[in-house]
ROPATI-690772 format. One record per residue (C-alpha): residue number from 0; x, y, z; residue in one letter. Coordinates in nm, 3 decimals. Layout:
<atom nr="NUM" px="X" py="Y" pz="Z" rest="A"/>
...
This chain:
<atom nr="0" px="-0.005" py="0.019" pz="0.003" rest="M"/>
<atom nr="1" px="0.153" py="0.326" pz="-0.105" rest="E"/>
<atom nr="2" px="0.168" py="0.613" pz="0.155" rest="T"/>
<atom nr="3" px="0.170" py="1.015" pz="0.137" rest="G"/>
<atom nr="4" px="-0.080" py="0.975" pz="-0.152" rest="R"/>
<atom nr="5" px="-0.448" py="0.955" pz="-0.211" rest="M"/>
<atom nr="6" px="-0.618" py="0.899" pz="-0.559" rest="N"/>
<atom nr="7" px="-0.915" py="1.041" pz="-0.495" rest="G"/>
<atom nr="8" px="-1.144" py="0.723" pz="-0.588" rest="I"/>
<atom nr="9" px="-1.360" py="0.565" pz="-0.315" rest="T"/>
<atom nr="10" px="-1.565" py="0.278" pz="-0.367" rest="L"/>
<atom nr="11" px="-1.914" py="0.219" pz="-0.195" rest="N"/>
<atom nr="12" px="-1.843" py="-0.191" pz="-0.182" rest="G"/>
<atom nr="13" px="-1.619" py="-0.486" pz="-0.266" rest="V"/>
<atom nr="14" px="-1.729" py="-0.851" pz="-0.366" rest="I"/>
<atom nr="15" px="-1.502" py="-1.126" pz="-0.302" rest="L"/>
<atom nr="16" px="-1.574" py="-1.471" pz="-0.443" rest="L"/>
<atom nr="17" px="-1.319" py="-1.727" pz="-0.358" rest="G"/>
<atom nr="18" px="-1.114" py="-1.484" pz="-0.159" rest="Q"/>
<atom nr="19" px="-0.752" py="-1.544" pz="-0.086" rest="A"/>
<atom nr="20" px="-0.619" py="-1.241" pz="0.068" rest="M"/>
<atom nr="21" px="-0.400" py="-1.393" pz="0.351" rest="D"/>
<atom nr="22" px="-0.119" py="-1.523" pz="0.136" rest="M"/>
<atom nr="23" px="0.146" py="-1.528" pz="0.429" rest="G"/>
<atom nr="24" px="0.365" py="-1.803" pz="0.479" rest="R"/>
<atom nr="25" px="0.352" py="-2.052" pz="0.784" rest="G"/>
<atom nr="26" px="-0.032" py="-2.110" pz="0.830" rest="A"/>
<atom nr="27" px="0.077" py="-2.391" pz="1.093" rest="G"/>
<atom nr="28" px="-0.230" py="-2.559" pz="1.241" rest="D"/>
<atom nr="29" px="-0.487" py="-2.291" pz="1.171" rest="R"/>
<atom nr="30" px="-0.481" py="-2.465" pz="0.802" rest="E"/>
<atom nr="31" px="-0.645" py="-2.777" pz="0.958" rest="Y"/>
<atom nr="32" px="-0.893" py="-2.588" pz="1.168" rest="A"/>
<atom nr="33" px="-0.978" py="-2.365" pz="0.866" rest="N"/>
<atom nr="34" px="-1.037" py="-2.660" pz="0.625" rest="A"/>
<atom nr="35" px="-1.277" py="-2.855" pz="0.853" rest="L"/>
<atom nr="36" px="-1.609" py="-2.687" pz="0.794" rest="P"/>
<atom nr="37" px="-1.542" py="-2.744" pz="0.404" rest="T"/>
<atom nr="38" px="-1.446" py="-3.101" pz="0.449" rest="L"/>
<atom nr="39" px="-1.756" py="-3.154" pz="0.688" rest="A"/>
<atom nr="40" px="-1.971" py="-3.004" pz="0.427" rest="A"/>
<atom nr="41" px="-1.836" py="-3.221" pz="0.149" rest="T"/>
<atom nr="42" px="-1.820" py="-3.545" pz="0.342" rest="A"/>
<atom nr="43" px="-2.199" py="-3.495" pz="0.379" rest="C"/>
<atom nr="44" px="-2.251" py="-3.413" pz="0.022" rest="Y"/>
<atom nr="45" px="-2.116" py="-3.779" pz="-0.049" rest="F"/>
<atom nr="46" px="-2.316" py="-3.915" pz="0.221" rest="K"/>
<atom nr="47" px="-2.030" py="-4.024" pz="0.439" rest="K"/>
<atom nr="48" px="-2.158" py="-3.886" pz="0.759" rest="T"/>
<atom nr="49" px="-2.474" py="-3.846" pz="0.936" rest="V"/>
<atom nr="50" px="-2.803" py="-3.921" pz="0.761" rest="V"/>
<atom nr="51" px="-3.021" py="-3.639" pz="0.689" rest="G"/>
<atom nr="52" px="-2.726" py="-3.406" pz="0.738" rest="C"/>
<atom nr="53" px="-2.695" py="-3.065" pz="0.522" rest="T"/>
<atom nr="54" px="-2.395" py="-2.904" pz="0.415" rest="A"/>
<atom nr="55" px="-2.496" py="-2.561" pz="0.640" rest="Q"/>
<atom nr="56" px="-2.547" py="-2.806" pz="0.938" rest="G"/>
<atom nr="57" px="-2.217" py="-2.988" pz="0.920" rest="Q"/>
<atom nr="58" px="-2.023" py="-2.676" pz="0.844" rest="A"/>
<atom nr="59" px="-2.190" py="-2.525" pz="1.170" rest="D"/>
<atom nr="60" px="-2.095" py="-2.857" pz="1.347" rest="A"/>
<atom nr="61" px="-1.731" py="-2.830" pz="1.263" rest="A"/>
<atom nr="62" px="-1.743" py="-2.455" pz="1.373" rest="R"/>
<atom nr="63" px="-1.858" py="-2.575" pz="1.691" rest="T"/>
<atom nr="64" px="-1.621" py="-2.850" pz="1.719" rest="F"/>
<atom nr="65" px="-1.297" py="-2.618" pz="1.631" rest="I"/>
<atom nr="66" px="-1.375" py="-2.370" pz="1.900" rest="A"/>
<atom nr="67" px="-1.464" py="-2.622" pz="2.174" rest="N"/>
<atom nr="68" px="-1.175" py="-2.881" pz="2.155" rest="G"/>
<atom nr="69" px="-1.020" py="-2.883" pz="1.834" rest="Y"/>
<atom nr="70" px="-0.810" py="-2.567" pz="1.849" rest="L"/>
<atom nr="71" px="-0.696" py="-2.670" pz="2.203" rest="E"/>
<atom nr="72" px="-0.613" py="-3.046" pz="2.108" rest="A"/>
<atom nr="73" px="-0.408" py="-2.873" pz="1.801" rest="L"/>
<atom nr="74" px="-0.225" py="-2.634" pz="2.030" rest="Y"/>
<atom nr="75" px="-0.124" py="-2.922" pz="2.272" rest="A"/>
<atom nr="76" px="0.061" py="-3.088" pz="1.991" rest="G"/>
<atom nr="77" px="0.245" py="-3.402" pz="2.100" rest="S"/>
<atom nr="78" px="0.151" py="-3.314" pz="2.476" rest="A"/>
<atom nr="79" px="-0.221" py="-3.388" pz="2.391" rest="L"/>
<atom nr="80" px="-0.337" py="-3.676" pz="2.650" rest="P"/>
<atom nr="81" px="-0.382" py="-4.020" pz="2.445" rest="E"/>
<atom nr="82" px="-0.756" py="-4.040" pz="2.559" rest="A"/>
<atom nr="83" px="-0.803" py="-3.686" pz="2.434" rest="Q"/>
<atom nr="84" px="-0.638" py="-3.759" pz="2.111" rest="R"/>
<atom nr="85" px="-0.864" py="-4.038" pz="2.046" rest="T"/>
<atom nr="86" px="-1.177" py="-3.864" pz="2.156" rest="A"/>
<atom nr="87" px="-1.069" py="-3.575" pz="1.901" rest="I"/>
<atom nr="88" px="-1.008" py="-3.841" pz="1.627" rest="A"/>
<atom nr="89" px="-1.364" py="-3.996" pz="1.688" rest="D"/>
<atom nr="90" px="-1.511" py="-3.645" pz="1.648" rest="R"/>
<atom nr="91" px="-1.310" py="-3.560" pz="1.331" rest="L"/>
<atom nr="92" px="-1.389" py="-3.906" pz="1.165" rest="S"/>
<atom nr="93" px="-1.769" py="-3.824" pz="1.221" rest="A"/>
<atom nr="94" px="-1.735" py="-3.490" pz="1.060" rest="L"/>
<atom nr="95" px="-1.507" py="-3.575" pz="0.791" rest="T"/>
<atom nr="96" px="-1.609" py="-3.924" pz="0.682" rest="G"/>
<atom nr="97" px="-1.243" py="-4.068" pz="0.720" rest="L"/>
<atom nr="98" px="-1.159" py="-4.379" pz="0.957" rest="P"/>
<atom nr="99" px="-1.078" py="-4.290" pz="1.302" rest="Q"/>
<atom nr="100" px="-0.756" py="-4.485" pz="1.247" rest="V"/>
<atom nr="101" px="-0.660" py="-4.284" pz="0.930" rest="F"/>
<atom nr="102" px="-0.699" py="-3.949" pz="1.138" rest="V"/>
<atom nr="103" px="-0.491" py="-4.095" pz="1.407" rest="L"/>
<atom nr="104" px="-0.223" py="-4.177" pz="1.135" rest="E"/>
<atom nr="105" px="-0.271" py="-3.828" pz="1.011" rest="H"/>
<atom nr="106" px="-0.212" py="-3.677" pz="1.383" rest="D"/>
<atom nr="107" px="-0.536" py="-3.534" pz="1.368" rest="I"/>
<atom nr="108" px="-0.456" py="-3.303" pz="1.107" rest="R"/>
<atom nr="109" px="-0.620" py="-3.355" pz="0.762" rest="I"/>
<atom nr="110" px="-0.554" py="-3.113" pz="0.464" rest="D"/>
<atom nr="111" px="-0.771" py="-3.054" pz="0.191" rest="T"/>
<atom nr="112" px="-0.547" py="-3.226" pz="-0.066" rest="R"/>
<atom nr="113" px="-0.537" py="-3.545" pz="0.186" rest="T"/>
<atom nr="114" px="-0.908" py="-3.541" pz="0.202" rest="F"/>
<atom nr="115" px="-0.977" py="-3.510" pz="-0.172" rest="A"/>
<atom nr="116" px="-0.741" py="-3.781" pz="-0.234" rest="R"/>
<atom nr="117" px="-0.876" py="-4.041" pz="0.022" rest="F"/>
<atom nr="118" px="-1.235" py="-3.966" pz="0.092" rest="L"/>
<atom nr="119" px="-1.359" py="-4.189" pz="-0.190" rest="L"/>
<atom nr="120" px="-1.025" py="-4.383" pz="-0.207" rest="A"/>
<atom nr="121" px="-1.218" py="-4.727" pz="-0.172" rest="E"/>
<atom nr="122" px="-1.401" py="-4.632" pz="-0.475" rest="Q"/>
<atom nr="123" px="-1.081" py="-4.523" pz="-0.664" rest="E"/>
<atom nr="124" px="-1.200" py="-4.186" pz="-0.702" rest="K"/>
<atom nr="125" px="-1.017" py="-3.822" pz="-0.629" rest="Q"/>
<atom nr="126" px="-1.214" py="-3.520" pz="-0.545" rest="L"/>
<atom nr="127" px="-1.207" py="-3.197" pz="-0.746" rest="G"/>
<atom nr="128" px="-0.997" py="-2.909" pz="-0.581" rest="A"/>
<atom nr="129" px="-1.209" py="-2.643" pz="-0.715" rest="Y"/>
<atom nr="130" px="-1.528" py="-2.806" pz="-0.676" rest="D"/>
<atom nr="131" px="-1.515" py="-3.140" pz="-0.469" rest="A"/>
<atom nr="132" px="-1.860" py="-3.241" pz="-0.616" rest="R"/>
<atom nr="133" px="-1.660" py="-3.361" pz="-0.941" rest="Y"/>
<atom nr="134" px="-1.476" py="-3.678" pz="-0.940" rest="T"/>
<atom nr="135" px="-1.223" py="-3.860" pz="-1.167" rest="L"/>
<atom nr="136" px="-1.033" py="-4.214" pz="-1.128" rest="P"/>
<atom nr="137" px="-0.725" py="-4.177" pz="-0.875" rest="L"/>
<atom nr="138" px="-0.514" py="-4.296" pz="-1.181" rest="S"/>
<atom nr="139" px="-0.365" py="-4.273" pz="-1.406" rest="P"/>
<atom nr="140" px="-0.310" py="-3.908" pz="-1.343" rest="N"/>
<atom nr="141" px="-0.079" py="-3.685" pz="-1.563" rest="G"/>
<atom nr="142" px="-0.055" py="-3.418" pz="-1.271" rest="N"/>
<atom nr="143" px="-0.161" py="-3.144" pz="-1.494" rest="D"/>
<atom nr="144" px="-0.311" py="-2.885" pz="-1.251" rest="P"/>
<atom nr="145" px="-0.594" py="-2.804" pz="-1.496" rest="V"/>
<atom nr="146" px="-0.647" py="-3.095" pz="-1.707" rest="A"/>
<atom nr="147" px="-0.606" py="-3.331" pz="-1.430" rest="D"/>
<atom nr="148" px="-0.800" py="-3.149" pz="-1.146" rest="D"/>
<atom nr="149" px="-1.114" py="-3.348" pz="-1.136" rest="P"/>
<atom nr="150" px="-1.322" py="-3.021" pz="-1.136" rest="A"/>
<atom nr="151" px="-1.143" py="-2.813" pz="-1.392" rest="M"/>
<atom nr="152" px="-1.040" py="-3.109" pz="-1.628" rest="G"/>
<atom nr="153" px="-1.448" py="-3.150" pz="-1.656" rest="Q"/>
<atom nr="154" px="-1.575" py="-2.809" pz="-1.668" rest="Y"/>
<atom nr="155" px="-1.290" py="-2.606" pz="-1.828" rest="V"/>
<atom nr="156" px="-1.354" py="-2.776" pz="-2.199" rest="P"/>
<atom nr="157" px="-1.699" py="-2.645" pz="-2.171" rest="G"/>
<atom nr="158" px="-1.632" py="-2.287" pz="-2.089" rest="F"/>
<atom nr="159" px="-1.330" py="-2.264" pz="-2.366" rest="V"/>
<atom nr="160" px="-1.581" py="-2.406" pz="-2.631" rest="A"/>
<atom nr="161" px="-1.832" py="-2.176" pz="-2.533" rest="A"/>
<atom nr="162" px="-1.624" py="-1.850" pz="-2.567" rest="L"/>
<atom nr="163" px="-1.461" py="-1.964" pz="-2.889" rest="N"/>
<atom nr="164" px="-1.830" py="-2.001" pz="-3.040" rest="L"/>
<atom nr="165" px="-1.921" py="-1.683" pz="-2.888" rest="Y"/>
<atom nr="166" px="-1.600" py="-1.512" pz="-3.039" rest="M"/>
<atom nr="167" px="-1.656" py="-1.676" pz="-3.375" rest="R"/>
<atom nr="168" px="-2.035" py="-1.678" pz="-3.412" rest="D"/>
<atom nr="169" px="-2.166" py="-1.372" pz="-3.209" rest="E"/>
<atom nr="170" px="-1.879" py="-1.131" pz="-3.210" rest="L"/>
<atom nr="171" px="-1.717" py="-1.243" pz="-3.546" rest="A"/>
<atom nr="172" px="-1.382" py="-1.195" pz="-3.405" rest="V"/>
<atom nr="173" px="-1.093" py="-1.413" pz="-3.547" rest="P"/>
<atom nr="174" px="-0.903" py="-1.592" pz="-3.307" rest="L"/>
<atom nr="175" px="-0.528" py="-1.650" pz="-3.408" rest="D"/>
<atom nr="176" px="-0.455" py="-1.809" pz="-3.092" rest="L"/>
<atom nr="177" px="-0.581" py="-2.073" pz="-2.871" rest="S"/>
<atom nr="178" px="-0.764" py="-1.945" pz="-2.571" rest="Y"/>
<atom nr="179" px="-0.629" py="-2.079" pz="-2.246" rest="E"/>
<atom nr="180" px="-0.892" py="-2.043" pz="-1.960" rest="A"/>
<atom nr="181" px="-0.610" py="-2.066" pz="-1.692" rest="I"/>
<atom nr="182" px="-0.239" py="-2.081" pz="-1.740" rest="A"/>
<atom nr="183" px="-0.064" py="-2.179" pz="-1.402" rest="F"/>
<atom nr="184" px="0.303" py="-2.243" pz="-1.549" rest="R"/>
<atom nr="185" px="0.320" py="-1.976" pz="-1.792" rest="T"/>
<atom nr="186" px="0.115" py="-1.701" pz="-1.629" rest="V"/>
<atom nr="187" px="0.066" py="-1.765" pz="-1.267" rest="N"/>
<atom nr="188" px="0.376" py="-1.916" pz="-1.151" rest="A"/>
<atom nr="189" px="0.565" py="-1.573" pz="-1.312" rest="K"/>
<atom nr="190" px="0.320" py="-1.324" pz="-1.172" rest="W"/>
<atom nr="191" px="0.468" py="-1.043" pz="-1.003" rest="D"/>
<atom nr="192" px="0.278" py="-0.967" pz="-0.680" rest="Y"/>
<atom nr="193" px="0.540" py="-0.691" pz="-0.595" rest="G"/>
<atom nr="194" px="0.801" py="-0.924" pz="-0.457" rest="F"/>
<atom nr="195" px="0.947" py="-0.994" pz="-0.819" rest="G"/>
<atom nr="196" px="0.846" py="-1.212" pz="-1.104" rest="P"/>
<atom nr="197" px="0.740" py="-1.570" pz="-0.970" rest="G"/>
<atom nr="198" px="0.814" py="-1.466" pz="-0.615" rest="V"/>
<atom nr="199" px="0.511" py="-1.631" pz="-0.388" rest="P"/>
<atom nr="200" px="0.307" py="-1.354" pz="-0.199" rest="V"/>
<atom nr="201" px="0.445" py="-1.329" pz="0.160" rest="G"/>
<atom nr="202" px="0.128" py="-1.116" pz="0.322" rest="R"/>
<atom nr="203" px="-0.214" py="-1.067" pz="0.424" rest="N"/>
<atom nr="204" px="-0.390" py="-0.833" pz="0.189" rest="Y"/>
<atom nr="205" px="-0.700" py="-0.841" pz="0.420" rest="G"/>
<atom nr="206" px="-0.510" py="-0.590" pz="0.637" rest="E"/>
<atom nr="207" px="-0.532" py="-0.357" pz="0.333" rest="D"/>
<atom nr="208" px="-0.868" py="-0.418" pz="0.291" rest="L"/>
<atom nr="209" px="-0.930" py="-0.344" pz="0.684" rest="G"/>
<atom nr="210" px="-0.723" py="-0.021" pz="0.649" rest="V"/>
<atom nr="211" px="-0.942" py="0.085" pz="0.348" rest="A"/>
<atom nr="212" px="-1.270" py="0.054" pz="0.524" rest="M"/>
<atom nr="213" px="-1.147" py="0.224" pz="0.828" rest="R"/>
<atom nr="214" px="-1.064" py="0.564" pz="0.567" rest="R"/>
<atom nr="215" px="-1.390" py="0.507" pz="0.385" rest="N"/>
<atom nr="216" px="-1.684" py="0.449" pz="0.625" rest="P"/>
<atom nr="217" px="-1.925" py="0.381" pz="0.375" rest="D"/>
<atom nr="218" px="-1.730" py="0.087" pz="0.218" rest="L"/>
<atom nr="219" px="-1.909" py="-0.236" pz="0.253" rest="R"/>
<atom nr="220" px="-1.804" py="-0.595" pz="0.192" rest="L"/>
<atom nr="221" px="-1.964" py="-0.890" pz="0.062" rest="M"/>
<atom nr="222" px="-1.785" py="-1.246" pz="0.093" rest="V"/>
<atom nr="223" px="-1.931" py="-1.555" pz="-0.119" rest="G"/>
<atom nr="224" px="-1.788" py="-1.889" pz="-0.048" rest="A"/>
<atom nr="225" px="-1.871" py="-2.227" pz="-0.195" rest="G"/>
<atom nr="226" px="-1.931" py="-2.494" pz="0.056" rest="Y"/>
<atom nr="227" px="-1.740" py="-2.760" pz="-0.178" rest="Y"/>
<atom nr="228" px="-1.435" py="-2.527" pz="-0.268" rest="D"/>
<atom nr="229" px="-1.122" py="-2.711" pz="-0.130" rest="L"/>
<atom nr="230" px="-0.897" py="-2.424" pz="-0.254" rest="V"/>
<atom nr="231" px="-1.034" py="-2.121" pz="-0.084" rest="T"/>
<atom nr="232" px="-1.224" py="-2.264" pz="0.200" rest="T"/>
<atom nr="233" px="-1.510" py="-2.094" pz="0.372" rest="L"/>
<atom nr="234" px="-1.324" py="-2.133" pz="0.717" rest="G"/>
<atom nr="235" px="-1.029" py="-1.954" pz="0.565" rest="A"/>
<atom nr="236" px="-1.237" py="-1.674" pz="0.440" rest="A"/>
<atom nr="237" px="-1.399" py="-1.646" pz="0.792" rest="E"/>
<atom nr="238" px="-1.065" py="-1.647" pz="0.973" rest="Y"/>
<atom nr="239" px="-0.897" py="-1.400" pz="0.755" rest="T"/>
<atom nr="240" px="-1.178" py="-1.156" pz="0.760" rest="I"/>
<atom nr="241" px="-1.203" py="-1.168" pz="1.161" rest="A"/>
<atom nr="242" px="-0.830" py="-1.138" pz="1.197" rest="H"/>
<atom nr="243" px="-0.774" py="-0.853" pz="0.975" rest="S"/>
<atom nr="244" px="-0.950" py="-0.564" pz="1.119" rest="D"/>
<atom nr="245" px="-1.213" py="-0.556" pz="0.886" rest="I"/>
<atom nr="246" px="-1.544" py="-0.420" pz="1.027" rest="P"/>
<atom nr="247" px="-1.787" py="-0.705" pz="1.073" rest="L"/>
<atom nr="248" px="-2.077" py="-0.487" pz="1.098" rest="E"/>
<atom nr="249" px="-2.010" py="-0.384" pz="0.723" rest="R"/>
<atom nr="250" px="-1.943" py="-0.729" pz="0.607" rest="T"/>
<atom nr="251" px="-2.179" py="-1.008" pz="0.453" rest="Q"/>
<atom nr="252" px="-2.153" py="-1.384" pz="0.426" rest="F"/>
<atom nr="253" px="-2.296" py="-1.582" pz="0.184" rest="H"/>
<atom nr="254" px="-2.233" py="-1.963" pz="0.106" rest="Y"/>
<atom nr="255" px="-2.367" py="-2.154" pz="-0.192" rest="Y"/>
<atom nr="256" px="-2.386" py="-2.508" pz="-0.283" rest="Q"/>
<atom nr="257" px="-2.114" py="-2.487" pz="-0.528" rest="S"/>
<atom nr="258" px="-1.739" py="-2.477" pz="-0.545" rest="G"/>
<atom nr="259" px="-1.483" py="-2.222" pz="-0.622" rest="H"/>
<atom nr="260" px="-1.723" py="-2.070" pz="-0.862" rest="M"/>
<atom nr="261" px="-2.038" py="-2.008" pz="-0.690" rest="P"/>
<atom nr="262" px="-2.223" py="-1.963" pz="-1.007" rest="Y"/>
<atom nr="263" px="-2.214" py="-2.335" pz="-1.112" rest="L"/>
<atom nr="264" px="-2.564" py="-2.485" pz="-1.073" rest="G"/>
<atom nr="265" px="-2.896" py="-2.323" pz="-1.122" rest="T"/>
<atom nr="266" px="-2.974" py="-2.285" pz="-0.747" rest="D"/>
<atom nr="267" px="-2.631" py="-2.143" pz="-0.654" rest="A"/>
<atom nr="268" px="-2.640" py="-1.904" pz="-0.953" rest="R"/>
<atom nr="269" px="-2.984" py="-1.758" pz="-0.895" rest="L"/>
<atom nr="270" px="-2.904" py="-1.724" pz="-0.508" rest="R"/>
<atom nr="271" px="-2.558" py="-1.564" pz="-0.604" rest="L"/>
<atom nr="272" px="-2.746" py="-1.317" pz="-0.829" rest="A"/>
<atom nr="273" px="-2.992" py="-1.231" pz="-0.599" rest="R"/>
<atom nr="274" px="-2.717" py="-1.166" pz="-0.346" rest="D"/>
<atom nr="275" px="-2.514" py="-0.939" pz="-0.546" rest="V"/>
<atom nr="276" px="-2.843" py="-0.728" pz="-0.659" rest="R"/>
<atom nr="277" px="-2.922" py="-0.691" pz="-0.270" rest="A"/>
<atom nr="278" px="-2.568" py="-0.594" pz="-0.184" rest="F"/>
<atom nr="279" px="-2.540" py="-0.335" pz="-0.491" rest="V"/>
<atom nr="280" px="-2.860" py="-0.150" pz="-0.438" rest="I"/>
<atom nr="281" px="-2.832" py="-0.136" pz="-0.028" rest="A"/>
<atom nr="282" px="-2.841" py="0.198" pz="0.099" rest="P"/>
<atom nr="283" px="-2.522" py="0.357" pz="0.245" rest="S"/>
<atom nr="284" px="-2.535" py="0.427" pz="0.615" rest="R"/>
């Protein structure tokens, strides 16, 4: 953030979908706590947990467990008594659908990558990182971050085809180059976030947003998260907002039965459109 300079432009609102503001290094145990609501919602989707569960209900149950036992257990580390470790593993197993033995083998710490690989392992299936509702066989895997992600590998071709048709048939724009929906290796990996080309981001930009909202009392924030997004989880969004001095009274959270892109699926798309309209037309204070 620049100092000693004002550009003279203020905003009424900011909408974040699949937010990734806290790019600092060394997340530590909070990674496992922040992931748990998403893991619980996803386990419910695949009927790996209690009968009749809902994504919202399981996410809420995970939040309650985090605040009443799980954080304390993570903080204790190897000093955690064995009986308490077993009890924590039992609860994690019930929430995530993973066997208790598996949870103990992973030291009561389950990250999203492990979860995506092992939740449906007995069916030889892997979950999509960007939308866990999508699955592909565990192997063979070419390890391409786009083509081999079970979600992106299935919906990206549709997006590319639709854009090519629109450009060619509707806009009559000739395309001399092939369209890449996302280019992790050639673009993302070399992007300069202010630390030099290809240098990973090492700060929390949520703090900048908190400063901006202090400077502008009319600036409001809407955060949208998909229950099945294993990349930018709803727990990470909640944690970042709550720990960046962002005014909660001017912040709205909305959750969708979708993944990283909450507009996938008719119901989620309609709910997102409704929430965006309501946010845009809401009067300032």
